[in-house]
Phi, psi and omega in degrees: 000316180297321178295323179295314179299317180297321180294318179296316179300314179298322179295320179294319178296319178295318179298319178297317180296318179296320180299319179296317181297323181277000179083009180270077187234125173272107186302142181252147175281357182294140169235157179207155179212171185106155187294341179275347182279135175292158180291133177268181002287166187249159174265149178303129179087359182289134175284117185248351174206137177205133170222116179263003174056045166292335173208167178259107179270103184286349173281334174278312184254092177292132178269129178280146176236109182197150173243018189280348178079016173063016183076006181239018179058038177283165190256354188273158171251108179282130181216175177262019184298141176294346177286336186255342177215124183197170179257133176216125179054038178077014178238147170281127181247127174245110188235123174284145179226166180276131178302322182296333179292334179265320190244355183092150184292328180297331180301326183297324185259347182223355182279176177222151178234128172224095184285347176289336185266008181274170175289175184303326183291330186243005182289149183303136180255000178287149168299134185305319180294317179294319180300322180295326181288322187250010183053050188279343187234340182227125178214152177235129181277152175210165180302328180275319181242087184285163174285164183308120189277354183230141172254141179208193185224142170225123184247146181214158179249033187306318182266334187269327185200132170214155182212160175232124182066131180157187175242124178251137176223126177236120179264118189214154170245128189273157179278152175238137181156146184301132171070021171273143186225085178282150180210141170237119190204179182222143176230157182301140178285326185236351182050054183303324185265006179114179182292170184305136003259016187300328181263003172090164174210136179242115178258105179290317182208130168224146180207164174248134188282349182300135182282335185222049179266122186230135176225124181052046178066014178244132177285119182244015180268220191287357173273000184230137173232158183217163177227154184208152163244131176243135182194159177154171183293328184204169184297332180259009176214085189211170179232154175224122178252106189233158174208157180235159179221130180262129180218145172275150172078020180297335180258000180242344180231157174276134175238153176264113178264124193232140174239127172247114190235110183242184178285356183227345187203154172236130180232147175241138183218157172233123181051045176071009177255108182289129179236357182209116180237131180235118182239111181273079187305320178244014180109158182290339178292324175291316181297325179278352179076027179278152183289331179214167185278114178286351184233058185296336180269355184274174177272185182306320186275001182304136008275006182268043177238024179231170180284142177238154176248170188262148174222142177228129180200162168235110177266172180222127178069199179101185188286352180291341181261112186286149169293150174090354178282150180270133178213146179310319171250115186304152176302125188274003177222168178235158184302129178085001181293128183289334180252035185300318182296323178293316178298319178298312182295321180295340180261018185298336176298337178271305190277328185292332179291345180269356185277278179065203184294335184279357185275047178214144172268132178246133182239121181283312179200163171230127181222145176228131176244149172289151178297000000 
């Protein structure tokens, strides 16, 4: 069966190539840039990006280095360590680990981090102004305010590949474990309309790794995944259009997470089943309920009328986990707590036992086709 599928796939690719050579090409509105992007213009259905993770090409997937918590008060230290991102059995594995296992437990309370002073591989990747706001590159540990207790990975194609309009498919198996936050998403390549959220954010998949997290009689843990669009004039005047989908086995089986992004609509699907459709009939400013259009020079899909790049990560903790949800081991910190990382670390006897081998996101492939 696998040989048959491979043969059919190869045949379709060959047919597409022959059609292009013979001039039988249905032009696509898709655009792409970056050294990994093929030269355009493109034909409808043309594969313009593919990584099957036979190896981890760090020139394609830039590793972020930051301790800033992503602006969401997360607890991880993103690094390029081989412990947190690696290839196993033909899959990209993103696995969080304990900082103390690498640097010792005393480091959390008395150590210091200065990512500006690291080599090119480990130097801070945050914008300096943003880093200053969130302490993203320099931190000092103390018994009350410990350093980030978990190391993890966030990969991006900011320099290698970005695209506008197309179909994205990421085949992935999600991690399971308390307070894990896996995400597959896209951010603007150039932020034409300004900083977040003015230039938009596309969340293909977000989930919570808890196996038994319940809020208002609804399971919001690893049995649920969600997608979102974030946009608006400023961080305190913005909109979020989100939807969720409940599935069994998100952490035990691979699913295809799909984005269909056209000049008129954005759709999110799992295994070819669309569960979230967003149509900006009069523009996203109307859809967001804004008093005026923040993108007067943009097209109908503005701010989603520009190229975006890909991001893959596993975060830990942060504002994505609501207070008041029921979990076998209660949430050890509260929203806005200044010592949240310390409270989280002090409860490691509860949450770390839920991680194990399943506490990693595995990605089979990433593919993008032109419309």
